[in-house]
LUMVOZA-791007 format. One record per residue: z, x negated, y of N, C-alpha, C, O, CB in turn; residue number from 1. Coordinates in steps of 0.001 Angstrom, whole numbers, plus 524288, in hexadecimal, padded with zeros to 5 digits. Last residue first. Glycine has a CB too. Layout:
N
nzz=Z nxx=X nyy=Y cazz=Z caxx=X cayy=Y czz=Z cxx=X cyy=Y ozz=Z oxx=X oyy=Y cbzz=Z cbxx=X cbyy=Y bati=NUM
...
***
This chain:
88
nzz=0B8A2 nxx=FD1D3 nyy=CF308 cazz=0B4A5 caxx=FCE1D cayy=CF4C0 czz=0B130 cxx=FD0B3 cyy=CF8D5 ozz=0AD8F oxx=FCE41 oyy=CFAD2 cbzz=0B153 cbxx=FCC25 cbyy=CF012 bati=88
nzz=0BE17 nxx=FDAA6 nyy=CF017 cazz=0C04D caxx=FD72A cayy=CF406 czz=0BC32 cxx=FD386 cyy=CF64C ozz=0BC4C oxx=FD24B oyy=CFAF2 cbzz=0C4BB cbxx=FD400 cbyy=CF1B3 bati=87
nzz=0B7F1 nxx=FDF04 nyy=CE88E cazz=0B92B caxx=FE22E cayy=CED2C czz=0BB6E cxx=FDEC7 cyy=CF17D ozz=0BAB9 oxx=FDFF3 oyy=CF619 cbzz=0BD06 cbxx=FE698 cbyy=CEBC5 bati=86
nzz=0B79D nxx=FD790 nyy=CE090 cazz=0B306 caxx=FD860 cayy=CE3D6 czz=0B443 cxx=FDB65 cyy=CE8C7 ozz=0B1DB oxx=FDA6F oyy=CECD4 cbzz=0AEDE cbxx=FDB31 cbyy=CE0CE bati=85
nzz=0BDF3 nxx=FD1CF nyy=CD98D cazz=0C019 caxx=FD41E cayy=CDE58 czz=0BBC1 cxx=FD4FA cyy=CE256 ozz=0BC25 oxx=FD35A oyy=CE6D8 cbzz=0C46E cbxx=FD093 cbyy=CE0AF bati=84
nzz=0B959 nxx=FCD01 nyy=CD173 cazz=0BD9E caxx=FD08A cayy=CD03C czz=0BFAC cxx=FD36D cyy=CD504 ozz=0C2C7 oxx=FD711 oyy=CD48A cbzz=0C1FA cbxx=FCD92 cbyy=CCDB7 bati=83
nzz=0B25B nxx=FC620 nyy=CD58E cazz=0B038 caxx=FCAEF cayy=CD34B czz=0B483 cxx=FCEDE cyy=CD1F7 ozz=0B374 oxx=FD386 oyy=CD16A cbzz=0AD0F cbxx=FC9AC cbyy=CCE64 bati=82
nzz=0B80E nxx=FBD50 nyy=CD7CD cazz=0B6E9 caxx=FC102 cayy=CDC09 czz=0B4C8 cxx=FC62B cyy=CD9FE ozz=0B564 oxx=FCA32 oyy=CDC8C cbzz=0B306 cbxx=FBE9F cbyy=CDFD7 bati=81
nzz=0BC9F nxx=FB504 nyy=CD234 cazz=0BC52 caxx=FBA48 cayy=CCFF6 czz=0BB7A cxx=FBE75 cyy=CD427 ozz=0BDE8 oxx=FC29B oyy=CD408 cbzz=0C14C cbxx=FBB7C cbyy=CCCE6 bati=80
nzz=0C200 nxx=FAD6B nyy=CDCBE cazz=0BFD4 caxx=FADFE cayy=CD77D czz=0C007 cxx=FB3B3 cyy=CD5C4 ozz=0C336 oxx=FB6C5 oyy=CD7A9 cbzz=0C2D1 cbxx=FAA85 cbyy=CD391 bati=79
nzz=0C0A2 nxx=FA65C nyy=CE7BB cazz=0C19C caxx=FABBA cayy=CE5FF czz=0BEEF cxx=FAC70 cyy=CE0BC ozz=0BA27 oxx=FAC17 oyy=CE058 cbzz=0BF94 cbxx=FAFD8 cbyy=CEA1A bati=78
nzz=0C5BB nxx=F9B92 nyy=CED2B cazz=0C26E caxx=F9D21 cayy=CE8CF czz=0C417 cxx=FA292 cyy=CE70E ozz=0C86F oxx=FA34E oyy=CE51F cbzz=0C2CA cbxx=F9921 cbyy=CE436 bati=77
nzz=0C5F2 nxx=F95A1 nyy=CF915 cazz=0C80A caxx=F99FB cayy=CF616 czz=0C409 cxx=F9B92 cyy=CF1FC ozz=0BF8A oxx=F9CC1 oyy=CF337 cbzz=0C970 cbxx=F9EAB cbyy=CF9B4 bati=76
nzz=0C9E8 nxx=F8A52 nyy=CFFCF cazz=0C5E1 caxx=F8CD6 cayy=CFCAB czz=0C881 cxx=F9123 cyy=CF98E ozz=0CCD3 oxx=F9066 oyy=CF795 cbzz=0C305 cbxx=F88D9 cbyy=CF901 bati=75
nzz=0CF01 nxx=F892B nyy=D0CED cazz=0CF67 caxx=F891B cayy=D0740 czz=0CA90 cxx=F8B7C cyy=D04C2 ozz=0C78F oxx=F8E46 oyy=D0744 cbzz=0D448 cbxx=F8C08 cbyy=D0578 bati=74
nzz=0D118 nxx=F889B nyy=D17B6 cazz=0CCEB caxx=F857A cayy=D156B czz=0CD48 cxx=F84FD cyy=D0F81 ozz=0CC07 oxx=F80E6 oyy=D0D4F cbzz=0CCF3 cbxx=F8028 cbyy=D17CA bati=73
nzz=0D80F nxx=F8F6B nyy=D1C04 cazz=0DA01 caxx=F8A4E cayy=D1A75 czz=0D5F0 cxx=F86E0 cyy=D17CA ozz=0D739 oxx=F82AF oyy=D15D2 cbzz=0DE8B cbxx=F8AFA cbyy=D16EB bati=72
nzz=0D2C5 nxx=F98AD nyy=D1E63 cazz=0D61F caxx=F963E cayy=D2258 czz=0D782 cxx=F909C cyy=D210C ozz=0D814 oxx=F8D60 oyy=D2490 cbzz=0DB13 cbxx=F995F cbyy=D22FC bati=71
nzz=0CD8A nxx=F9B03 nyy=D1522 cazz=0CA9E caxx=F9A70 cayy=D1A05 czz=0CDCC cxx=F9773 cyy=D1E0B ozz=0CBBC oxx=F9414 oyy=D20C9 cbzz=0C914 cbxx=F9FCC cbyy=D1C32 bati=70
nzz=0D61D nxx=F9B9C nyy=D0E5E cazz=0D1F7 caxx=F97D4 cayy=D0D75 czz=0CEC7 cxx=F96D2 cyy=D1257 ozz=0CD77 oxx=F925C oyy=D138F cbzz=0CE71 cbxx=F99AD cbyy=D091E bati=69
nzz=0DB7D nxx=FA417 nyy=D1251 cazz=0DDDE caxx=F9EE6 cayy=D12A3 czz=0D9CD cxx=F9AA2 cyy=D11D1 ozz=0DA09 oxx=F9685 oyy=D144C cbzz=0E241 cbxx=F9E5B cbyy=D0E9A bati=68
nzz=0D3DB nxx=FABBF nyy=D0FBD cazz=0D595 caxx=FAAFB cayy=D1526 czz=0D7F3 cxx=FA58F cyy=D15D1 ozz=0D695 oxx=FA2BF oyy=D1978 cbzz=0D996 cbxx=FAF37 cbyy=D16BB bati=67
nzz=0D380 nxx=FAAAE nyy=D04D5 cazz=0CEC6 caxx=FA9C9 cayy=D07F8 czz=0D046 cxx=FA8B1 cyy=D0D9F ozz=0CE2E oxx=FA519 oyy=D1008 cbzz=0CB09 cbxx=FAE8D cbyy=D07A9 bati=66
nzz=0DDC7 nxx=FAD5C nyy=D021C cazz=0DBBC caxx=FA833 cayy=D00CF czz=0D6EA cxx=FA6E3 cyy=D0416 ozz=0D655 oxx=FA279 oyy=D05E7 cbzz=0DA67 cbxx=FA7EA cbyy=CFAFC bati=65
nzz=0DE0A nxx=FB7B1 nyy=D05A2 cazz=0E192 caxx=FB3D9 cayy=D07E7 czz=0DF91 cxx=FAE4E cyy=D06DE ozz=0DFA9 oxx=FAAFA oyy=D0A56 cbzz=0E720 cbxx=FB488 cbyy=D05AE bati=64
nzz=0D68A nxx=FBC23 nyy=CFEEF cazz=0D5BD caxx=FBC3D cayy=D0497 czz=0D928 cxx=FB830 cyy=D074E ozz=0D75E oxx=FB589 oyy=D0AE5 cbzz=0D6E5 cbxx=FC1B3 cbyy=D06C5 bati=63
nzz=0DBA2 nxx=FBAA9 nyy=CF559 cazz=0D6B3 caxx=FB801 cayy=CF660 czz=0D597 cxx=FB7D4 cyy=CFC40 ozz=0D3E6 oxx=FB3D1 oyy=CFE4A cbzz=0D231 cbxx=FBABF cbyy=CF379 bati=62
nzz=0E422 nxx=FC154 nyy=CF6A8 cazz=0E509 caxx=FBBBE cayy=CF5C7 czz=0E01E cxx=FB8A1 cyy=CF709 ozz=0E061 oxx=FB47E oyy=CF978 cbzz=0E6C1 cbxx=FBABA cbyy=CF015 bati=61
nzz=0DF10 nxx=FCB16 nyy=CF7BB cazz=0E227 caxx=FC8F2 cayy=CFC04 czz=0E343 cxx=FC317 cyy=CFB6E ozz=0E351 oxx=FC03C oyy=CFF4D cbzz=0E73D cbxx=FCBE0 cbyy=CFC6B bati=60
nzz=0D9D5 nxx=FCB7F nyy=CED5E cazz=0D713 caxx=FCB88 cayy=CF263 czz=0DA3F cxx=FC948 cyy=CF6DB ozz=0D850 oxx=FC5D5 oyy=CF997 cbzz=0D580 cbxx=FD0FA cbyy=CF3BB bati=59
nzz=0DF52 nxx=FCCBA nyy=CE440 cazz=0DE86 caxx=FC766 cayy=CE61E czz=0DBD8 cxx=FC725 cyy=CEB71 ozz=0DB9C oxx=FC2F5 oyy=CEDCC cbzz=0DB5B cbxx=FC464 cbyy=CE233 bati=58
nzz=0E029 nxx=FD699 nyy=CDFF0 cazz=0E473 caxx=FD4A2 cayy=CE31F czz=0E3AE cxx=FCF39 cyy=CE566 ozz=0E712 oxx=FCD4E oyy=CE838 cbzz=0E934 cbxx=FD49F cbyy=CE004 bati=57
nzz=0D7D1 nxx=FD42C nyy=CD586 cazz=0DB32 caxx=FD801 cayy=CD802 czz=0DFAD cxx=FD556 cyy=CDAF4 ozz=0E297 oxx=FD23A oyy=CD8BB cbzz=0DD5D cbxx=FDBCD cbyy=CD3EC bati=56
nzz=0D0A6 nxx=FC89C nyy=CD89A cazz=0D1D6 caxx=FCD02 cayy=CD538 czz=0D584 cxx=FD08C cyy=CD833 ozz=0D639 oxx=FCFEF oyy=CDCEB cbzz=0D443 cbxx=FCB34 cbyy=CCFE4 bati=55
nzz=0CD19 nxx=FBB31 nyy=CD8F5 cazz=0CD70 caxx=FC061 cayy=CDB38 czz=0CE42 cxx=FC48A cyy=CD70F ozz=0CCB1 oxx=FC3EB oyy=CD28E cbzz=0C88F cbxx=FC192 cbyy=CDE55 bati=54
nzz=0D3C3 nxx=FAFEC nyy=CD882 cazz=0D09E caxx=FB351 cayy=CD53B czz=0D156 cxx=FB8E5 cyy=CD735 ozz=0D5A6 oxx=FBB05 oyy=CD720 cbzz=0D22C cbxx=FB2CD cbyy=CCF52 bati=53
nzz=0D31D nxx=FA585 nyy=CE159 cazz=0D59C caxx=FAA6D cayy=CDFDD czz=0D1B7 cxx=FAD7E cyy=CDC91 ozz=0CD0A oxx=FADA3 oyy=CDDB0 cbzz=0D767 cbxx=FADA4 cbyy=CE4CC bati=52
nzz=0D5E4 nxx=F98AA nyy=CE626 cazz=0D2AE caxx=F9C70 cayy=CE351 czz=0D5E9 cxx=FA141 cyy=CE1FD ozz=0DAB2 oxx=FA112 oyy=CE194 cbzz=0D064 cbxx=F99FB cbyy=CDE4D bati=51
nzz=0D43B nxx=F8E32 nyy=CEF24 cazz=0D772 caxx=F925B cayy=CECF0 czz=0D3DF cxx=F9636 cyy=CEA30 ozz=0CF5F oxx=F96EE oyy=CEBB9 cbzz=0DAC3 cbxx=F9520 cbyy=CF13D bati=50
nzz=0D42D nxx=F8197 nyy=CF351 cazz=0D130 caxx=F8565 cayy=CF04A czz=0D4FA cxx=F8945 cyy=CEDE0 ozz=0D87D oxx=F87CC oyy=CEAF0 cbzz=0CDD2 cbxx=F82AE cbyy=CEBFF bati=49
nzz=0D92D nxx=F796C nyy=CF7B1 cazz=0D7D4 caxx=F7DC7 cayy=CFB28 czz=0D467 cxx=F81D3 cyy=CF870 ozz=0D200 oxx=F851C oyy=CFB00 cbzz=0D50D cbxx=F7BBE cbyy=D0003 bati=48
nzz=0DA43 nxx=F7164 nyy=CF110 cazz=0DF1D caxx=F73F2 cayy=CF2B7 czz=0DE1E cxx=F7885 cyy=CF660 ozz=0E1C6 oxx=F7B31 oyy=CF7FD cbzz=0E2AC cbxx=F7008 cbyy=CF55D bati=47
nzz=0CFC5 nxx=F6E5F nyy=CF020 cazz=0D289 caxx=F7088 cayy=CEB9C czz=0D77C cxx=F7368 cyy=CED2F ozz=0D8C7 oxx=F776F oyy=CEAE4 cbzz=0D3E0 cbxx=F6C37 cbyy=CE7C9 bati=46
nzz=0C985 nxx=F699D nyy=CF750 cazz=0CB11 caxx=F6F06 cayy=CF868 czz=0CE40 cxx=F716F cyy=CF3FB ozz=0CF52 oxx=F761F oyy=CF418 cbzz=0C644 cbxx=F7254 cbyy=CF968 bati=45
nzz=0C462 nxx=F6004 nyy=CF635 cazz=0C979 caxx=F6040 cayy=CF8C6 czz=0CB5D cxx=F65B6 cyy=CFA1F ozz=0CE80 oxx=F665D oyy=CFDB6 cbzz=0C94A cbxx=F5D22 cbyy=CFD96 bati=44
nzz=0BBA1 nxx=F5FDA nyy=CF04B cazz=0BAE2 caxx=F5FF8 cayy=CF5FE czz=0C006 cxx=F60AF cyy=CF8EE ozz=0C005 oxx=F61D4 oyy=CFD9A cbzz=0B71F cbxx=F6459 cbyy=CF779 bati=43
nzz=0BF58 nxx=F5FE1 nyy=CE60B cazz=0BBF1 caxx=F5B94 cayy=CE7CA czz=0BB5D cxx=F5B5A cyy=CEDB3 ozz=0BAAE oxx=F5722 oyy=CEFE7 cbzz=0B697 cbxx=F5C1B cbyy=CE555 bati=42
nzz=0C4A3 nxx=F6984 nyy=CE58A cazz=0C788 caxx=F649A cayy=CE514 czz=0C457 cxx=F600C cyy=CE753 ozz=0C66B oxx=F5CC5 oyy=CEA2A cbzz=0C8F2 cbxx=F6386 cbyy=CDF4C bati=41
nzz=0BC14 nxx=F7029 nyy=CE638 cazz=0C026 caxx=F7063 cayy=CEA3C czz=0C35D cxx=F6B58 cyy=CEA2D ozz=0C4A2 oxx=F6930 oyy=CEE49 cbzz=0C3BF cbxx=F7535 cbyy=CE960 bati=40
nzz=0B71D nxx=F6D73 nyy=CDCD7 cazz=0B490 caxx=F6C51 cayy=CE1D2 czz=0B88A cxx=F6C5E cyy=CE648 ozz=0B863 oxx=F6903 oyy=CE9B8 cbzz=0B02D cbxx=F704C cbyy=CE2E4 bati=39
nzz=0BE89 nxx=F7138 nyy=CD5B6 cazz=0BD23 caxx=F6BAD cayy=CD5C2 czz=0BA9B cxx=F6A2C cyy=CDAEF ozz=0BBD3 oxx=F6614 oyy=CDD26 cbzz=0B970 cbxx=F6A68 cbyy=CD135 bati=38
nzz=0BE44 nxx=F7BEB nyy=CD83C cazz=0C31D caxx=F78ED cayy=CD8D3 czz=0C212 cxx=F730A cyy=CD8FE ozz=0C477 oxx=F7039 oyy=CDC12 cbzz=0C6E0 cbxx=F7A33 cbyy=CD459 bati=37
nzz=0B3CB nxx=F7E2C nyy=CD591 cazz=0B5A2 caxx=F7EE1 cayy=CDAEC czz=0BA9D cxx=F7BBF cyy=CDBE1 ozz=0BB1D oxx=F7931 oyy=CDFEB cbzz=0B697 cbxx=F84B0 cbyy=CDC10 bati=36
nzz=0B3D4 nxx=F7C36 nyy=CCAD9 cazz=0B05C caxx=F7928 cayy=CCE43 czz=0B233 cxx=F798F cyy=CD3E9 ozz=0B22A oxx=F75AC oyy=CD6BE cbzz=0AA9E cbxx=F7B11 cbyy=CCDC6 bati=35
nzz=0BB13 nxx=F83E8 nyy=CC7B7 cazz=0BC08 caxx=F7E58 cayy=CC6AE czz=0B8C5 cxx=F7AEE cyy=CCA57 ozz=0BAC2 oxx=F7734 oyy=CCCA3 cbzz=0BAC6 cbxx=F7D03 cbyy=CC0EB bati=34
nzz=0B5FA nxx=F8D4B nyy=CCAEE cazz=0BB08 caxx=F8BBA cayy=CCD13 czz=0BC0F cxx=F85E5 cyy=CCC53 ozz=0BDBE oxx=F8341 oyy=CCFF9 cbzz=0BF64 cbxx=F8EE2 cbyy=CCA8A bati=33
nzz=0ACF8 nxx=F920B nyy=CC761 cazz=0AC68 caxx=F8D80 cayy=CCAD7 czz=0B199 cxx=F8B38 cyy=CCCBC ozz=0B198 oxx=F878F oyy=CCFDB cbzz=0A92C cbxx=F8EFD cbyy=CCF7D bati=32
nzz=0A93D nxx=F9703 nyy=CBC07 cazz=0AE1A caxx=F9650 cayy=CBEE4 czz=0ADBF cxx=F916A cyy=CC248 ozz=0AE2D oxx=F8D11 oyy=CC044 cbzz=0B2CD cbxx=F95F4 cbyy=CBB17 bati=31
nzz=0A2C9 nxx=FA040 nyy=CB3EF cazz=0A273 caxx=F9C03 cayy=CB7C2 czz=0A785 cxx=F9BB9 cyy=CBAD7 ozz=0A9D4 oxx=F9FBE oyy=CBC1D cbzz=09DBC cbxx=F9CCD cbyy=CBB7C bati=30
nzz=0A3CD nxx=FA929 nyy=CADDC cazz=0A593 caxx=FA42B cayy=CABBF czz=0A55F cxx=F9FA2 cyy=CAF82 ozz=0A796 oxx=F9B83 oyy=CAE64 cbzz=0A277 cbxx=FA2DA cbyy=CA72A bati=29
nzz=0991A nxx=FAF96 nyy=CB34E cazz=09D91 caxx=FAFEB cayy=CAFCD czz=09EDA cxx=FAA89 cyy=CAD92 ozz=09B6F oxx=FA7C0 oyy=CABA9 cbzz=09C7B cbxx=FB3D5 cbyy=CAB5E bati=28
nzz=0957D nxx=FA9DA nyy=CBF93 cazz=09447 caxx=FAC97 cayy=CBAB7 czz=0991E cxx=FAC70 cyy=CB740 ozz=09CC4 oxx=FA977 oyy=CB83C cbzz=08F72 cbxx=FAA17 cbyy=CB7E1 bati=27
nzz=098F8 nxx=FAB8F nyy=CCD03 cazz=09951 caxx=FA901 cayy=CC7F3 czz=09777 cxx=FAC6C cyy=CC37B ozz=097DA oxx=FB137 oyy=CC3A1 cbzz=09ECC cbxx=FA757 cbyy=CC6F6 bati=26
nzz=0970E nxx=FA7B8 nyy=CD916 cazz=095FB caxx=FAC53 cayy=CD5E1 czz=09552 cxx=FAA35 cyy=CD061 ozz=09194 oxx=FA768 oyy=CCF3D cbzz=090EE cbxx=FAF86 cbyy=CD7D4 bati=25
nzz=09E7E nxx=FA25D nyy=CE2A8 cazz=09C84 caxx=FA16B cayy=CDD6F czz=09BCC cxx=FA6A1 cyy=CDAB2 ozz=09F86 oxx=FA99A oyy=CDA11 cbzz=0A03A cbxx=F9DD0 cbyy=CDA50 bati=24
nzz=09CD2 nxx=F9EE9 nyy=CEF6F cazz=09DFD caxx=FA356 cayy=CEC04 czz=09B6C cxx=FA234 cyy=CE6C7 ozz=096BA oxx=FA134 oyy=CE682 cbzz=09C02 cbxx=FA8AE cbyy=CEE67 bati=23
nzz=0A18A nxx=F97DF nyy=CFA00 cazz=09EC3 caxx=F979E cayy=CF50C czz=0A085 cxx=F9C43 cyy=CF1BF ozz=0A52F oxx=F9D5E oyy=CF159 cbzz=09FC9 cbxx=F924B cbyy=CF22A bati=22
nzz=0A104 nxx=F9D95 nyy=D0704 cazz=0A39D caxx=F9B80 cayy=D025F czz=09FE7 cxx=F9AF4 cyy=CFDBF ozz=09BB2 oxx=F9D48 oyy=CFDA2 cbzz=0A829 cbxx=F9EF9 cbyy=D00DE bati=21
nzz=09F8D nxx=F9C66 nyy=D12DB cazz=09B8F caxx=F9CD4 cayy=D0ED1 czz=09DBC cxx=F9A7E cyy=D09C6 ozz=09C85 oxx=F960D oyy=D0864 cbzz=09661 cbxx=F9A06 cbyy=D1080 bati=20
nzz=0A742 nxx=F9A23 nyy=D19BA cazz=0A50D caxx=F9F63 cayy=D1A1B czz=0A0BB cxx=FA057 cyy=D1615 ozz=09E7F oxx=FA498 oyy=D15E7 cbzz=0A2ED cbxx=FA049 cbyy=D1F8F bati=19
nzz=0A9D4 nxx=F8FDE nyy=D171C cazz=0ADF1 caxx=F93DC cayy=D1722 czz=0ABE6 cxx=F9977 cyy=D1775 ozz=0AE7C oxx=F9D1B oyy=D15AE cbzz=0B18F cbxx=F92E4 cbyy=D1BA1 bati=18
nzz=09EC7 nxx=F8CAE nyy=D0EB8 cazz=0A1CA caxx=F8C0E cayy=D1389 czz=0A632 cxx=F9011 cyy=D1360 ozz=0A650 oxx=F9359 oyy=D0FDC cbzz=09E40 cbxx=F8CC6 cbyy=D1892 bati=17
nzz=09539 nxx=F8617 nyy=D067F cazz=09924 caxx=F8A13 cayy=D07A8 czz=09BD3 cxx=F88DC cyy=D0CD8 ozz=09B3C oxx=F849F oyy=D0F0A cbzz=09D35 cbxx=F8A6D cbyy=D0334 bati=16
nzz=08EF2 nxx=F7DDB nyy=D0457 cazz=08C56 caxx=F8295 cayy=D0647 czz=09033 cxx=F86E2 cyy=D07AA ozz=08EA6 oxx=F8AE9 oyy=D09CA cbzz=08880 cbxx=F8499 cbyy=D023A bati=15
nzz=09569 nxx=F7662 nyy=CFFC1 cazz=093C1 caxx=F75A9 cayy=D053C czz=090F6 cxx=F7A65 cyy=D079A ozz=090A8 oxx=F7ADE oyy=D0C61 cbzz=09033 cbxx=F70FD cbyy=D0598 bati=14
nzz=0964A nxx=F7AAC nyy=CF51D cazz=09A79 caxx=F7B18 cayy=CF8F9 czz=098AA cxx=F7A3D cyy=CFE9E ozz=09A4D oxx=F7D33 oyy=D0209 cbzz=09EAD cbxx=F773C cbyy=CF7B0 bati=13
nzz=08DF8 nxx=F7819 nyy=CEE91 cazz=08E3B caxx=F7D53 cayy=CF0EF czz=0921A cxx=F7D98 cyy=CF56D ozz=0913F oxx=F807C oyy=CF92C cbzz=08FB0 cbxx=F8156 cbyy=CECD7 bati=12
nzz=08FF5 nxx=F6DFA nyy=CEB1C cazz=08B0A caxx=F6F11 cayy=CEDE4 czz=08B34 cxx=F744E cyy=CF0C2 ozz=088D9 oxx=F74E0 oyy=CF4E8 cbzz=08671 cbxx=F6F06 cbyy=CEA0D bati=11
nzz=09984 nxx=F6F2A nyy=CE634 cazz=09914 caxx=F6B66 cayy=CEA7E czz=0940B cxx=F6C3A cyy=CED9E ozz=093F3 oxx=F6B3E oyy=CF253 cbzz=09944 cbxx=F65CA cbyy=CE85B bati=10
nzz=09723 nxx=F7604 nyy=CDE16 cazz=09A3C caxx=F77DF cayy=CE27E czz=099D1 cxx=F7438 cyy=CE72B ozz=099C6 oxx=F7601 oyy=CEBA2 cbzz=09FE9 cbxx=F7878 cbyy=CE0E6 bati=9
nzz=08CEE nxx=F7869 nyy=CD6F7 cazz=08F39 caxx=F73D4 cayy=CD972 czz=09203 cxx=F758E cyy=CDE65 ozz=08F8A oxx=F7673 oyy=CE26B cbzz=08AFF cbxx=F6FA2 cbyy=CDAAD bati=8
nzz=08A7B nxx=F7E12 nyy=CCAC6 cazz=08BE5 caxx=F7EF9 cayy=CD033 czz=08E8F cxx=F7A22 cyy=CD25B ozz=09210 oxx=F77F9 oyy=CCFDD cbzz=08F77 cbxx=F83CF cbyy=CD0BE bati=7
nzz=07F8D nxx=F7C98 nyy=CC24F cazz=08509 caxx=F7B72 cayy=CC3AA czz=085F8 cxx=F7C29 cyy=CC982 ozz=08299 oxx=F7AFA oyy=CCCBA cbzz=08680 cbxx=F75D1 cbyy=CC205 bati=6
nzz=07782 nxx=F87E3 nyy=CBFF5 cazz=0781F caxx=F8270 cayy=CC188 czz=07DCF cxx=F8168 cyy=CC2F0 ozz=08095 oxx=F84F9 oyy=CC496 cbzz=0747F cbxx=F811B cbyy=CC631 bati=5
nzz=078F8 nxx=F9006 nyy=CB494 cazz=0792A caxx=F8F4A cayy=CBA3B czz=079C8 cxx=F8983 cyy=CBB96 ozz=07C49 oxx=F8696 oyy=CB8B5 cbzz=07DAA cbxx=F927A cbyy=CBC9A bati=4
nzz=06F74 nxx=F9085 nyy=CAACE cazz=074CB caxx=F8EFC cayy=CAC20 czz=074F5 cxx=F8E21 cyy=CB201 ozz=07167 oxx=F8BBB oyy=CB42E cbzz=07691 cbxx=F89ED cbyy=CA90D bati=3
nzz=06604 nxx=F94ED nyy=CACA4 cazz=0689D caxx=F9622 cayy=CA7BA czz=06E65 cxx=F94D7 cyy=CA84A ozz=071C6 oxx=F97BC oyy=CA677 cbzz=0661F cbxx=F930E cbyy=CA317 bati=2
nzz=061A6 nxx=F9A4D nyy=CB874 cazz=06459 caxx=F9627 cayy=CB5BD czz=06674 cxx=F9821 cyy=CB08B ozz=0686E oxx=F9C7F oyy=CB02B cbzz=068C2 cbxx=F93F7 cbyy=CB91B bati=1
***
């Protein structure tokens, strides 16, 4: 592709599950956060979407968010995973 095809979160979401998350591998400058927040709002999950930018010291916070997400049916967005490869 000269330009990547547009991503349709509504089409991809049904292929995910609690044990099969969506993972975005992004090119420089790409940011799916707005689309994800809009989709969460559209499906009634806006108040259950939490996000964290990974980096030094964020591992325990991210682990807590993931645990609570599993227990309470929340969505967790982990951003900047490349900054904390040892934790991933």
